[in-house]
C-alpha positions as CSV (number, residue, x, y, z in Angstrom):
1,M,0.4,0.1,0.0
2,N,1.6,3.4,-1.2
3,I,1.1,5.2,2.5
4,P,1.0,9.4,1.6
5,E,4.4,10.5,1.0
6,D,5.1,12.4,4.0
7,H,4.6,8.8,6.0
8,D,7.9,7.3,5.8
9,Q,9.2,5.5,9.0
10,H,10.4,8.7,11.1
11,V,7.1,10.4,10.3
12,L,4.8,7.4,11.6
13,L,6.4,7.2,14.6
14,D,6.3,11.1,15.3
15,P,3.2,11.6,17.5
16,E,3.8,15.4,17.2
17,I,2.4,15.4,13.8
18,N,-1.4,15.7,12.6
19,H,-1.9,13.6,10.0
20,D,-5.4,14.2,10.9
21,G,-5.5,17.5,8.3
22,D,-6.9,20.6,9.5
23,Q,-10.3,18.9,11.3
24,Q,-12.3,22.0,10.4
25,D,-15.5,19.6,10.8
26,L,-14.4,18.6,14.1
27,A,-13.9,22.8,15.3
28,E,-17.5,23.6,14.1
29,R,-19.1,20.7,16.0
30,H,-17.0,22.0,19.4
31,S,-18.1,25.6,18.7
32,L,-21.7,24.2,19.3
33,R,-21.9,22.6,22.7
34,R,-24.6,23.3,25.1
35,V,-24.5,25.9,27.5
36,D,-24.8,24.8,31.2
37,G,-28.1,26.1,32.3
38,M,-29.7,27.0,28.8
39,R,-32.6,25.5,27.4
40,T,-33.9,25.1,23.4
41,E,-37.2,23.6,23.3
42,L,-37.9,21.9,20.3
43,Q,-41.4,20.9,18.5
44,D,-42.1,17.6,16.8
45,I,-44.2,17.6,13.4
46,S,-47.1,15.2,15.3
47,E,-47.3,18.1,18.2
48,V,-47.4,15.5,20.7
49,E,-45.1,15.5,24.2
50,Y,-41.9,14.7,21.9
51,R,-39.0,13.4,24.3
52,Q,-37.0,16.4,24.0
53,L,-33.7,15.6,25.3
54,R,-32.4,18.2,27.9
55,L,-29.2,16.0,29.4
56,E,-27.8,18.6,31.4
57,K,-27.7,16.9,34.6
58,V,-28.2,13.2,34.5
59,V,-28.6,9.8,36.8
60,L,-27.9,7.0,35.2
61,V,-30.2,3.3,36.2
62,S,-28.9,0.2,34.9
63,V,-30.2,-3.6,35.6
64,W,-27.8,-6.1,36.3
65,T,-29.3,-9.3,34.9
66,S,-26.3,-11.7,33.5
67,G,-22.9,-12.0,33.2
68,S,-20.1,-10.6,36.1
69,Q,-19.4,-7.7,38.4
70,Q,-16.8,-6.0,35.8
71,D,-19.6,-6.7,32.7
72,A,-21.6,-4.7,34.8
73,D,-18.8,-1.9,35.3
74,N,-18.1,-2.0,31.6
75,A,-21.8,-1.6,30.4
76,M,-22.7,0.9,33.5
77,A,-19.0,3.0,32.0
78,E,-20.4,2.8,28.2
79,L,-23.3,4.4,29.5
80,K,-22.0,7.5,31.2
81,L,-19.8,8.0,27.8
82,L,-22.8,7.9,25.6
83,A,-24.5,10.0,28.0
84,E,-21.3,12.5,28.0
85,T,-21.2,12.3,24.1
86,A,-24.6,13.4,24.0
87,G,-23.8,16.7,26.1
88,S,-24.8,16.0,29.4
89,Q,-22.9,15.3,33.0
90,V,-23.6,12.6,35.2
91,L,-24.0,12.9,39.1
92,E,-25.4,9.4,39.8
93,A,-25.1,5.6,38.6
94,L,-27.3,2.9,40.3
95,V,-27.3,-0.4,39.3
96,Q,-29.6,-3.0,40.8
97,R,-29.2,-6.8,40.4
98,R,-32.1,-8.7,39.2
99,S,-32.8,-12.0,36.8
100,Q,-34.8,-10.1,34.7
101,P,-35.9,-6.0,34.2
102,D,-39.4,-5.1,36.2
103,P,-42.7,-4.9,33.7
104,A,-43.7,-2.3,35.1
105,T,-40.7,0.3,36.1
106,Y,-38.1,-1.2,35.0
107,I,-36.3,-1.3,38.4
108,G,-38.3,-2.8,41.4
109,R,-40.1,-0.3,43.4
110,G,-37.6,0.5,46.5
111,K,-35.1,1.1,43.7
112,V,-37.7,3.6,42.2
113,E,-38.1,5.5,45.7
114,E,-34.2,5.5,45.5
115,V,-33.8,6.7,42.5
116,A,-36.7,9.4,43.0
117,E,-34.7,10.5,46.2
118,V,-31.5,10.9,44.5
119,V,-32.5,12.9,41.8
120,R,-34.1,15.3,44.2
121,A,-30.9,15.5,46.4
122,T,-28.7,16.3,43.2
123,G,-31.6,18.5,41.0
124,A,-31.0,15.9,37.8
125,D,-33.4,16.9,35.4
126,T,-33.3,13.3,33.8
127,V,-32.9,9.4,34.5
128,I,-31.6,7.3,31.8
129,C,-31.9,3.6,31.7
130,D,-29.7,1.1,30.0
131,G,-32.3,-1.1,27.7
132,E,-35.0,-0.2,25.7
133,L,-38.1,0.8,27.8
134,Q,-41.7,-0.2,26.8
135,P,-44.1,3.0,26.8
136,A,-45.5,1.7,30.0
137,Q,-42.4,1.4,32.2
138,L,-41.2,5.4,31.0
139,R,-44.6,6.4,31.7
140,N,-44.7,4.8,35.0
141,L,-41.0,6.1,35.9
142,E,-41.7,9.1,34.7
143,D,-45.2,9.6,37.3
144,R,-42.8,8.5,40.2
145,V,-39.4,10.2,40.0
146,K,-41.0,13.5,38.7
147,V,-38.2,13.9,35.8
148,K,-37.9,13.3,32.1
149,V,-36.7,9.6,32.0
150,V,-34.6,8.2,28.6
151,D,-33.8,4.8,27.6
152,R,-30.6,3.6,25.6
153,T,-32.2,3.9,22.4
154,A,-33.7,7.7,22.4
155,L,-30.1,8.8,23.9
156,I,-28.6,6.7,20.7
157,L,-30.7,8.6,18.6
158,D,-29.9,12.1,20.4
159,I,-26.5,11.2,19.6
160,F,-27.2,10.4,16.0
161,A,-29.0,13.3,15.5
162,S,-26.5,16.0,16.8
163,H,-23.9,14.4,14.3
164,A,-25.9,13.8,11.2
165,K,-24.5,15.8,8.1
166,S,-25.0,14.9,4.9
167,A,-28.7,14.7,3.6
168,E,-29.1,10.7,4.0
169,G,-27.4,10.6,7.2
170,K,-29.9,13.4,8.7
171,A,-32.6,11.2,6.9
172,Q,-32.0,8.1,8.1
173,V,-31.4,9.5,11.6
174,E,-34.9,10.8,11.5
175,L,-36.7,8.1,10.2
176,A,-34.8,5.9,13.2
177,Q,-36.3,8.8,15.4
178,L,-39.8,8.6,14.1
179,Q,-40.2,5.0,14.1
180,Y,-39.3,4.9,17.9
181,L,-41.7,7.3,18.4
182,K,-44.6,6.2,16.6
183,Q,-44.7,3.2,19.7
184,R,-44.2,6.1,22.5
185,L,-47.2,8.6,21.4
186,R,-48.5,10.2,24.3
187,G,-50.8,12.9,24.4
188,W,-51.9,15.6,27.1
189,G,-55.1,15.7,28.4
190,G,-58.1,16.1,26.2
191,N,-55.7,16.4,23.6
192,L,-56.5,12.3,23.1
193,S,-59.9,13.0,22.6
194,R,-61.0,15.0,19.6
195,Q,-63.7,12.6,18.5
196,A,-67.1,14.4,18.0
197,G,-69.9,12.5,17.1
198,G,-73.7,12.7,17.5
199,R,-74.7,14.5,21.0
200,A,-71.3,14.2,22.0
201,A,-70.6,17.6,19.6
202,A,-73.5,19.7,20.7
203,G,-71.2,22.8,21.3
204,A,-69.7,21.9,17.5
205,G,-72.6,22.7,15.7
206,I,-73.4,21.7,12.1
207,G,-70.7,20.3,10.6
208,G,-68.9,18.9,13.4
209,R,-71.0,16.3,14.3
210,G,-69.5,12.9,13.0
211,P,-67.1,10.1,13.6
212,G,-63.6,12.9,13.9
213,E,-60.8,11.0,14.6
214,T,-58.6,11.3,17.5
215,K,-55.6,13.7,18.3
216,L,-53.5,10.6,18.6
217,E,-54.7,9.0,15.3
218,T,-53.9,12.0,13.5
219,D,-50.3,12.3,15.0
220,R,-49.6,8.4,14.0
221,R,-51.1,9.1,10.5
222,R,-49.1,11.8,10.5
223,I,-46.0,10.0,11.2
224,H,-46.5,7.0,8.7
225,H,-46.5,9.6,6.1
226,R,-43.2,11.2,6.9
227,I,-41.8,7.7,7.0
228,A,-43.1,6.8,3.9
229,Q,-41.5,9.7,2.2
230,L,-38.2,9.2,4.5
231,R,-38.0,5.8,2.7
232,R,-38.6,7.2,-0.9
233,R,-35.7,9.6,-0.6
234,L,-33.9,6.8,0.6
235,R,-34.1,4.4,-1.8
236,E,-33.2,7.3,-4.7
237,M,-30.2,8.1,-2.4
238,D,-29.5,4.4,-2.3
239,A,-29.9,4.1,-6.4
240,T,-27.2,6.3,-6.5
241,R,-25.0,4.5,-4.0
242,Q,-25.2,1.2,-5.8
243,G,-24.6,3.0,-9.1
244,K,-21.0,3.8,-7.9
245,R,-20.3,0.1,-6.6
246,A,-21.6,-1.0,-9.7
247,E,-18.8,1.3,-11.3
248,R,-16.3,0.2,-9.0
249,R,-17.4,-3.5,-9.6
250,R,-17.6,-3.1,-13.5
251,H,-13.6,-1.4,-13.7
252,Q,-12.8,-4.4,-11.0
253,V,-11.8,-2.2,-8.3
254,P,-11.3,-4.1,-5.1
255,S,-13.0,-2.6,-2.0
256,V,-12.0,-2.3,1.9
257,A,-14.7,-1.5,4.7
258,I,-13.2,-1.0,7.9
259,V,-15.6,-1.7,10.6
260,G,-15.6,-1.7,14.5
261,Y,-16.9,-0.5,17.6
262,T,-17.8,3.4,17.8
263,N,-14.9,4.9,19.2
264,A,-12.0,2.5,18.0
265,G,-9.9,4.5,15.9
266,K,-11.3,3.7,12.4
267,S,-11.1,7.6,11.2
268,S,-7.7,8.2,12.4
269,L,-7.1,4.5,10.5
270,L,-8.3,5.9,7.4
271,N,-6.6,9.0,7.5
272,R,-3.2,7.7,8.7
273,L,-3.2,5.1,5.7
274,T,-4.8,7.6,2.7
275,G,-4.5,11.0,4.1
276,A,-8.1,11.6,4.1
277,G,-8.7,14.3,6.5
278,V,-12.3,13.1,7.5
279,L,-13.6,14.3,10.6
280,V,-11.1,12.3,14.0
281,E,-12.6,13.1,17.8
282,D,-12.6,11.1,20.8
283,A,-16.3,10.8,21.3
284,L,-18.7,8.0,20.7
285,F,-20.3,7.9,16.7
286,A,-18.3,10.8,15.9
287,T,-18.5,9.1,12.0
288,L,-21.9,8.3,10.9
289,D,-21.4,9.5,6.7
290,P,-19.1,6.6,5.2
291,T,-16.1,7.8,3.0
292,T,-14.5,5.9,0.6
293,R,-11.0,7.0,-0.6
294,R,-9.2,5.0,-3.1
295,T,-5.8,4.1,-2.8
296,E,-3.3,1.5,-4.2
297,T,-0.7,-1.4,-3.3
298,R,2.9,-1.0,-3.5
299,D,2.7,-3.6,-6.9
300,G,0.1,-0.8,-8.2
301,R,-2.9,-2.4,-7.6
302,V,-6.0,0.0,-7.3
303,F,-8.7,-0.3,-4.6
304,T,-11.0,1.3,-1.9
305,L,-11.2,1.8,1.9
306,T,-13.9,3.1,3.3
307,D,-14.8,4.4,7.0
308,T,-18.5,3.3,8.2
309,V,-20.3,4.2,10.8
310,G,-19.7,2.4,14.3
311,F,-21.3,-0.5,16.5
312,V,-22.2,-0.6,19.6
313,R,-23.9,-3.0,22.3
314,H,-27.9,-3.4,21.5
315,L,-27.4,-1.1,19.0
316,P,-31.1,0.0,17.8
317,H,-32.5,-2.3,15.7
318,D,-34.4,0.7,14.3
319,L,-30.9,2.4,13.5
320,V,-29.4,-1.4,11.8
321,E,-32.9,-0.8,9.8
322,A,-32.5,3.2,8.9
323,F,-28.5,2.5,8.2
324,R,-29.2,-0.6,6.0
325,S,-28.1,1.6,2.9
326,T,-25.1,2.6,4.5
327,L,-24.2,-1.0,6.4
328,E,-24.7,-2.7,3.0
329,E,-20.7,-1.1,2.1
330,S,-19.3,-3.6,4.2
331,A,-21.6,-6.2,3.3
332,S,-20.3,-5.6,-0.5
333,A,-17.0,-5.4,0.4
334,D,-14.0,-7.9,-0.5
335,L,-12.2,-7.6,2.7
336,L,-13.6,-6.4,6.0
337,L,-10.8,-4.5,8.1
338,H,-12.3,-4.9,12.2
339,V,-10.6,-2.6,14.2
340,V,-11.1,-3.1,17.8
341,D,-9.8,-0.6,20.7
342,A,-7.3,-2.8,22.6
343,S,-7.4,-0.5,25.1
344,D,-11.2,-0.9,26.1
345,P,-11.9,-3.2,29.4
346,D,-13.5,-5.7,26.9
347,P,-12.0,-5.6,23.9
348,E,-13.6,-9.3,23.3
349,G,-17.2,-8.0,23.8
350,Q,-16.7,-5.1,21.6
351,I,-15.8,-7.7,18.9
352,A,-18.4,-10.3,19.7
353,A,-21.0,-6.2,19.2
354,V,-19.4,-5.9,15.8
355,R,-19.6,-9.6,14.7
356,E,-23.2,-9.6,15.8
357,V,-24.3,-6.5,13.5
358,L,-22.3,-7.9,10.7
359,A,-24.2,-11.1,10.7
360,E,-27.3,-9.0,11.2
361,I,-26.2,-7.0,7.8
362,G,-25.3,-10.2,6.2
363,A,-21.6,-9.5,6.0
364,I,-20.6,-12.3,8.4
365,D,-19.1,-14.7,5.7
366,I,-16.7,-11.5,4.4
367,P,-12.8,-12.4,4.9
368,E,-11.9,-10.4,8.1
369,L,-8.6,-9.1,9.1
370,L,-8.8,-8.1,12.8
371,V,-6.6,-4.8,13.6
372,C,-6.3,-4.1,17.4
373,N,-5.4,-0.2,17.8
374,K,-4.6,2.3,20.3
375,A,-1.5,-0.5,21.0
376,D,-0.1,2.6,22.9
377,R,-2.6,2.9,25.5
378,A,-3.1,-1.1,25.8
379,D,-1.6,-3.2,28.2
380,E,0.6,-5.8,27.4
381,A,-1.4,-8.1,29.3
382,T,-4.2,-7.3,26.9
383,L,-2.2,-7.3,23.6
384,L,-1.0,-10.9,24.7
385,T,-4.3,-12.0,25.0
386,L,-5.9,-10.7,21.9
387,R,-2.3,-12.0,19.9
388,G,-3.4,-15.6,21.6
389,N,-7.1,-15.6,21.1
390,H,-6.5,-13.7,17.2
391,P,-3.3,-15.4,16.3
392,D,-3.6,-13.4,12.5
393,C,-5.1,-9.7,14.2
394,V,-2.5,-6.9,13.5
395,V,-1.5,-4.8,16.3
396,V,-1.3,-1.1,15.5
397,S,-1.4,2.5,17.0
398,A,-3.2,5.3,14.2
399,R,-1.9,7.7,16.7
400,T,2.2,6.9,16.5
401,G,2.2,5.1,13.1
402,L,3.5,1.9,15.1
403,G,2.6,-1.4,13.2
404,L,1.1,0.4,10.0
405,A,3.6,-1.3,7.4
406,E,2.5,-4.7,8.9
407,L,-0.6,-3.8,8.5
408,A,-0.4,-2.3,4.9
409,E,1.3,-6.0,3.8
410,A,-1.7,-7.7,5.4
411,I,-4.2,-6.2,3.3
412,E,-2.1,-6.4,0.3
413,A,-2.0,-10.3,1.1
414,R,-5.6,-10.8,1.4
415,L,-7.3,-8.6,-1.3
416,P,-8.2,-10.9,-3.9
417,N,-5.8,-11.6,-6.8
418,P,-5.9,-11.4,-10.4
419,E,-6.5,-15.7,-11.5
420,V,-6.0,-15.5,-14.9
421,P,-2.2,-15.6,-16.6
422,V,-2.2,-13.7,-19.8
423,D,0.4,-13.3,-22.3
424,V,-0.1,-10.6,-24.9
425,L,1.6,-7.6,-27.1
426,V,-0.7,-4.9,-26.9
427,P,-0.7,-2.3,-29.3
428,Y,0.2,1.7,-27.9
429,A,-3.0,2.7,-29.3
430,R,-5.0,0.4,-26.5
431,G,-3.6,2.4,-23.5
432,D,-6.7,1.8,-21.9
433,L,-6.1,-1.9,-21.7
434,M,-2.5,-1.4,-20.3
435,D,-3.6,1.3,-17.7
436,R,-5.9,-1.8,-16.7
437,V,-4.0,-3.9,-16.8
438,H,-1.9,-1.7,-13.9
439,R,-4.7,-0.9,-11.9
440,T,-6.5,-4.5,-11.7
441,G,-3.5,-7.1,-12.8
442,T,-0.5,-7.9,-11.2
443,I,2.5,-7.8,-14.1
444,E,5.5,-10.6,-13.9
445,E,7.4,-9.2,-16.9
446,L,6.8,-6.3,-19.0
447,E,8.5,-4.9,-21.9
448,H,8.5,-2.5,-24.3
449,T,8.9,-3.3,-28.3
450,A,8.7,-1.2,-31.5
451,E,5.1,-2.7,-32.3
452,G,3.5,-2.8,-28.7
453,T,4.3,-3.6,-25.2
454,R,4.7,-7.2,-24.7
455,V,3.4,-8.1,-20.9
456,R,3.0,-11.7,-19.3
457,A,0.4,-11.0,-16.2
458,R,-2.5,-12.1,-14.0
459,V,-5.6,-10.2,-14.5
460,R,-8.9,-10.7,-14.0
461,P,-11.4,-12.7,-16.0
462,G,-13.1,-9.7,-18.0
463,L,-10.0,-7.9,-18.9
464,A,-8.0,-11.5,-19.9
465,A,-11.2,-11.3,-22.5
466,D,-10.6,-8.4,-23.7
467,L,-6.8,-8.9,-24.2
468,E,-7.0,-12.0,-26.0
469,E,-6.7,-10.5,-29.4
470,F,-3.4,-9.6,-28.9
471,G,-2.0,-13.1,-27.6
472,V,1.3,-14.2,-28.6
């Protein structure tokens, strides 16, 4: 792989050099942080109680149903990171050990009172639960703790909404939000009943009597209409994406997709390998819009490298569905570069969570190269364990450049190799064919003669057919 010119061995190992470019998007994002004590009320299209996420001061609540104490601590640490990424200040965290969540309030009755007391003592304005709550559980908890209750799904949707930048990303997030919202519609008092019929509409006069439609039904109908609009728009955008993929396939350009847990360092790795200059931030779900860059191996073979959206444990199903067209970049790749954060307390849990989502989108059978990133921050015992469990993994540090040369060699070795041998004399007038041989084939011998270019190489079947007439 041809790493950009300034990436010689000395530069690769120099942590003082910024390999991520100017990062103007990051500066723009940081300039719009929430200010403590300020509120901006948003109105939803449905004019019902939309769960506006006011996450300045929050209390975290989790139910520990299985696994070890370490697993429970890791899950709570991740929830804290999610909450902080959404712009909140975590005041307290509470965990309850139960065989399963309480069907009425998610946590038991005694724990509800404890949470309410913590909320009053700390002045928190939001409770975040580490799970997807049913509408009844949300209502019951809010009635008891007297503040807004947000579940893990709504929290992740809020982060996606704040980070979405492209038209496609915004449409995907809105679709997921509406699919989540339609199951949780609530009205305020009389707004739930706007039906007018017979004598019940005595005050409405002529024209006001009839079956009518409840406010809730109106909201639900408008949401379904908006969902249909968004799906049509995403299908049109997906057609453009499929056209680009078909063009790459037609030119037989191999594709490599960088997948992995959120904040594992995928964008930093793309910047290191290609000089792409995409946004890099030490935050969850910093990247939502896929970025594809063309690069080449040391022997001249061209391929594409795509940065994709990160995964997380229990990624909301609505998000997977909404981002399916984007995630299909991974499902159609020739090789998956699976990046894992080696400094995380539970890297094996990250690997399992990513492979679960890959299975859901039909990408589990694609060849995978495991990349253990952030080696400069990981302890040696963890790295030894990862190497023992995954002998073919490559240990790197996108920040310092450690292991990048080995990674480039591993990618080159796993890219699909041309399989048809040819021995041809290509006229100089057919430079287009020689260009394809250089870009997609493996040249074994090359000689320029008076009649044309004599070349022995291994190429793809389609190119071999085009070269057949010039066989020696």
